[in-house]
C-alpha positions, 0 to 999 in steps of 0.5 A: 630190114637190115641197115647200119647205124652208129651207136654213138659218135665215136670220132672226135669232132675236132678231128672229123672237121679237120679231116673234112677241111683237109680233104675238101682242099684235095677235092677242089684241087682235083677239080682244078687239075681235071679242068686244066687237063680238059682246057689243055686238050681243048687248046690242042683241038683234041676235044674237037677231034677225038682221034688225036687221043690215039696219036701217041708221039711221046708222053703227053703231060695232059694225061698225067694232069688228068690222072692226078686230078681224077685220083685226087678228086675221088680220094678227096670226095671219099675222105671229106664226105666219109669223115663228115657223115661218118660213112664206113663204106667211104672211109674204108674205100679211102683207107684202102686206096691210101694203103694201096698208094703207100704199098705202090710207093714202097714197091717202086722205091725197092724196085728202083734200088734193086734194078738200077741199070734197067731203070736207067735204060728205061728212062733213057729210052723214054727220054729219047722217045719224047725227044722224037715227039718234041715238036708234036705236042706243045705241052711235051715241048714245054715239059722238056724245055723246063727239064733242060733249063732247070737241070742245065742239061741237053738231051738224054745222054748228050746233045747229039741225042737231038739228032733223032728228032726230024727237025734237028737231025743233021740228015742231008735231006732235012730242010728244016732251019733247025737242022743240026741244032738243039732247042733253045732250052739247051743254050747257056744263057748270058745273065745280061740277056733280058730276053731268051734268044730262041734261035740260039741253038741253030747249027750248034751241033755242026762244030762239036768243039764249040759246044761247051761255049754255047750249050749244056753238054751234060745229058739230063739223065746224068744231071738227074743222077748227080742231083739225087745224091745231093738231095738224097736226105731231102728225098728220103725225109719227104718219102718217110713223112708221106709214108707215115702220114698215109697209114696214120690217117687210115688208122685214125679214121677207121679205128675209132668207128664202131657200127652195129647191125640192127 
């Protein structure tokens, strides 16, 4: 009978428990993300009616939360159990996934730089698709409102992009009270106002000359393009630090581990 065993404990004890503590935090964070995702689904009634999962009107942030939670949970489990038990299979799995993530990050960064125009067009199309589904999903609505408030922007390219949403469209057949308007997150808030006026965007697109007095006129894609150069060094430093930490973790875990077949 063949089995694997360690000849001796070659992983430093301090490093082993440090890695265990580090990964158990991510393990618990993964559980929290998964729980939050299912809670959001239950609030929207998806768990009661699973057919809603296939009704794609735009990007659903819950999918991102569940994906991040699932990956974090699996990696945290493999990392903390692998480090604590010095399990070579779990450690190799952990190392391999970390290496894959690093490779995907590097590939994505290169592709964004090389295909800037195509990426810009894709982001514009993605944003417009989610503008159309703004009222169809409360999580998507909150996400778009947060993006517009944080970046002082409105729409993908211009506030006129909101004409593509059936509730905000200026179409003569539109009977919505929000006709020819924009979401409240597009409004320029008076610092003296303690409460946000959620009706501030009503009818605002009827008179384009008045836009700059009431709403943000810059598109969110242009705002993002302005934000990146100002924070380029911060983004680069974060990316480099993450990139260096990932392979170094893999090397430290797998490198000193020795197995023998008996």
